[in-house]
C-alpha positions as CSV (number, residue, x, y, z in Angstrom):
1,M,68.3,124.7,94.4
2,I,66.4,122.6,97.0
3,K,63.4,121.2,95.1
4,P,62.2,118.0,96.7
5,N,60.5,115.7,94.2
6,E,57.5,113.5,95.0
7,S,59.7,110.7,96.3
8,D,61.5,113.2,98.7
9,V,58.2,114.4,100.0
10,N,57.0,110.9,100.6
11,I,60.3,110.0,102.4
12,E,60.0,113.2,104.6
13,A,56.4,112.3,105.5
14,T,57.5,108.8,106.4
15,L,60.3,110.2,108.6
16,V,57.9,112.5,110.3
17,R,55.5,109.6,111.1
18,S,58.5,107.6,112.4
19,V,59.6,110.4,114.7
20,C,56.1,110.8,116.1
21,E,56.1,107.1,116.8
22,G,59.3,107.5,118.9
23,D,62.1,107.0,116.4
24,R,64.6,109.7,117.3
25,G,67.1,108.4,114.7
26,A,64.6,109.3,112.0
27,F,64.6,112.9,113.3
28,I,68.3,113.2,112.6
29,L,67.7,112.1,109.0
30,L,64.8,114.6,108.8
31,V,66.9,117.5,110.0
32,R,70.2,116.8,108.3
33,P,69.3,118.2,104.8
34,W,68.1,121.5,106.3
35,E,70.7,122.2,108.9
36,R,72.9,124.4,106.7
37,A,69.9,126.4,105.4
38,A,68.7,126.9,108.9
39,F,72.1,128.2,110.0
40,L,72.3,130.6,107.1
41,A,68.9,131.9,107.9
42,A,69.8,132.5,111.5
43,N,73.1,134.1,110.7
44,A,71.4,136.4,108.2
45,V,69.5,137.8,111.1
46,V,72.0,137.9,114.0
47,T,75.2,138.1,111.9
48,N,77.1,136.1,114.5
49,A,78.0,132.4,113.8
50,N,78.1,131.3,117.4
51,R,74.7,132.8,118.2
52,A,73.3,131.4,114.9
53,E,74.4,127.9,115.9
54,E,72.7,128.3,119.3
55,I,69.5,129.5,117.6
56,V,69.5,126.6,115.2
57,Q,70.0,124.1,118.0
58,D,67.1,125.6,119.9
59,A,65.0,125.7,116.8
60,I,65.7,122.0,116.1
61,L,64.6,121.1,119.7
62,E,61.5,123.1,119.3
63,A,60.7,121.4,116.0
64,L,61.2,118.0,117.7
65,S,58.9,118.8,120.6
66,S,56.3,120.4,118.2
67,L,56.4,118.0,115.3
68,R,52.9,116.6,115.9
69,V,51.5,120.1,115.0
70,L,53.0,119.9,111.6
71,Q,50.2,119.2,109.1
72,P,50.5,116.0,107.0
73,S,51.0,118.1,103.9
74,G,53.4,120.4,105.6
75,K,57.0,120.9,104.4
76,F,59.3,120.1,107.3
77,G,62.4,122.0,106.0
78,V,60.5,125.2,105.3
79,W,58.8,124.9,108.7
80,L,62.1,124.4,110.4
81,I,63.5,127.6,108.8
82,Q,60.4,129.5,109.8
83,I,61.0,128.5,113.4
84,T,64.7,129.4,113.1
85,I,63.9,132.8,111.6
86,D,61.4,133.6,114.3
87,R,63.8,132.7,117.1
88,A,66.6,134.6,115.4
89,R,64.5,137.8,115.1
90,R,63.4,137.6,118.7
91,R,67.1,137.1,119.7
92,A,68.1,140.1,117.6
93,A,65.4,142.2,119.1
94,E,66.4,141.2,122.6
95,G,70.0,142.1,121.8
96,D,68.9,145.5,120.7
97,G,66.8,146.0,123.8
98,K,63.7,146.3,121.7
99,V,60.3,144.7,122.1
100,Q,59.5,142.8,119.0
101,D,56.4,144.1,117.2
102,P,54.9,141.4,114.9
103,A,53.4,144.2,112.8
104,Q,56.6,146.1,112.6
105,K,57.2,147.4,109.1
106,P,60.4,146.3,107.2
107,S,63.4,148.7,107.1
108,I,63.2,148.8,103.3
109,D,60.4,150.0,101.0
110,D,59.6,147.2,98.5
111,E,57.8,149.7,96.4
112,V,60.9,151.8,95.8
113,D,63.5,150.6,93.4
114,Y,67.2,150.6,94.4
115,V,69.3,152.5,92.0
116,P,72.9,151.3,91.8
117,Q,75.7,153.8,92.2
118,D,77.5,152.5,89.1
119,L,75.4,152.0,86.0
120,S,78.1,150.5,84.0
121,S,77.6,147.1,82.4
122,W,77.6,144.0,84.7
123,R,80.9,142.3,85.4
124,L,81.3,138.8,86.7
125,I,83.3,138.1,89.9
126,S,85.6,135.2,89.7
127,S,85.6,132.5,92.4
128,E,89.4,132.8,92.5
129,T,89.1,136.5,93.3
130,L,86.6,135.9,96.2
131,E,88.9,133.2,97.6
132,K,91.4,135.9,98.4
133,T,91.2,136.8,102.1
134,E,90.8,140.5,101.6
135,D,88.0,140.1,99.1
136,R,86.2,137.5,101.1
137,L,86.3,139.7,104.2
138,A,85.0,142.6,102.0
139,L,82.1,140.4,100.8
140,E,81.3,139.3,104.4
141,H,81.4,143.0,105.6
142,A,79.2,144.0,102.6
143,F,76.7,141.2,103.5
144,V,76.5,142.3,107.1
145,C,75.8,145.9,106.1
146,L,72.8,144.9,104.0
147,P,69.3,145.5,105.5
148,Q,68.2,142.5,107.4
149,E,65.3,141.8,105.1
150,C,67.8,141.6,102.1
151,R,70.2,139.4,104.0
152,E,67.5,136.9,104.8
153,V,66.4,136.6,101.2
154,L,69.9,136.5,99.8
155,A,71.1,133.9,102.3
156,L,68.2,131.5,101.6
157,H,68.0,131.9,97.8
158,D,71.6,132.6,96.7
159,V,73.5,130.7,99.4
160,A,71.2,128.0,100.7
161,H,69.8,127.6,97.1
162,L,66.1,127.5,98.1
163,S,63.7,128.3,95.3
164,H,61.9,131.6,95.1
165,S,58.7,129.9,96.3
166,Q,60.4,128.2,99.2
167,T,62.1,131.4,100.2
168,A,58.8,133.3,100.1
169,E,57.1,130.6,102.2
170,A,59.9,130.5,104.8
171,L,59.9,134.3,105.2
172,G,56.2,134.9,104.8
173,L,56.7,137.0,101.7
174,S,55.1,137.2,98.3
175,L,57.2,136.0,95.3
176,R,57.4,139.6,94.1
177,Q,58.9,140.7,97.4
178,V,61.4,137.9,97.3
179,K,62.5,138.9,93.8
180,D,62.6,142.6,94.5
181,R,64.6,142.1,97.7
182,L,67.0,139.7,96.0
183,R,67.6,142.2,93.2
184,R,68.2,145.0,95.8
185,A,70.6,142.8,97.8
186,R,72.6,141.9,94.8
187,L,72.9,145.5,93.6
188,Q,73.8,146.8,97.0
189,L,76.5,144.1,97.3
190,R,77.8,145.1,93.9
191,D,78.0,148.7,95.0
192,A,79.8,147.8,98.2
193,L,82.3,145.6,96.4
194,A,83.1,148.2,93.7
195,P,86.9,148.6,93.6
196,G,88.8,151.9,94.1
197,N,89.3,154.7,91.7
198,G,85.9,156.2,92.5
199,G,84.1,153.0,93.2
200,K,83.4,152.2,89.6
201,W,83.2,148.7,88.2
202,S,84.2,150.2,84.8
203,N,87.6,151.3,86.1
204,G,90.7,149.3,85.2
205,S,91.3,147.7,88.7
206,A,92.7,144.3,89.2
207,L,89.3,143.1,90.4
208,A,87.7,144.5,87.2
209,D,90.4,142.8,85.2
210,D,89.6,139.5,86.9
211,Q,85.9,140.0,86.1
212,K,86.6,140.6,82.4
213,A,88.7,137.5,82.2
214,M,85.9,135.4,83.9
215,Q,83.3,136.9,81.6
216,A,85.3,135.6,78.7
217,S,85.7,132.1,80.3
218,G,82.0,132.0,81.5
219,G,82.7,131.5,85.2
220,A,81.0,133.5,87.9
221,T,79.8,133.6,91.5
222,G,76.1,134.2,92.4
223,L,76.5,138.0,92.6
224,G,75.4,138.7,89.1
225,P,71.8,139.0,88.1
226,G,69.9,135.7,88.0
């Protein structure tokens, strides 16, 4: 989880000052720790790696040109992700032919709990299972099918390993919204990845067998509750 300590924050502030004084090399050092998180954030919105890379590059250039507006106490990484998310959302809206409304309501209702289709006990998904091409593709497809709001939270928290508070700040959400959407995303992924025989994790499929074996050994991916 990305949790900068006091030393990291001081180093970041020093790098920001150096960039503002004309040191472009310092900007590379400033951006590097956050490039992957920015890409994951963009891809969670547009679900296209090439477009996500373009958005991140544009966001980095915008951050460079606007760095002087960042408050001394500001967190560069979270700010960069905010810029990236904003650009990605506008790009997605343009692709849909829609005019972005800043006050547009989310496509999910945070006040309504998501009820999983299969209420059997949790199973752990082994890393070895997800390394199989068919299972990895199934996971990628399930991720794309999530509501955008859930993809954003899942990508930043579970994949980029931002903290709950960093994810909330980057997306302009409350901590409760982050936790609710994260839970919803994990449950929906779990339903989407349920094996055959009626789509139940409790059935004796090969994937379920893998999960039981991993439960005994203690290994898991980030798809279980956390």
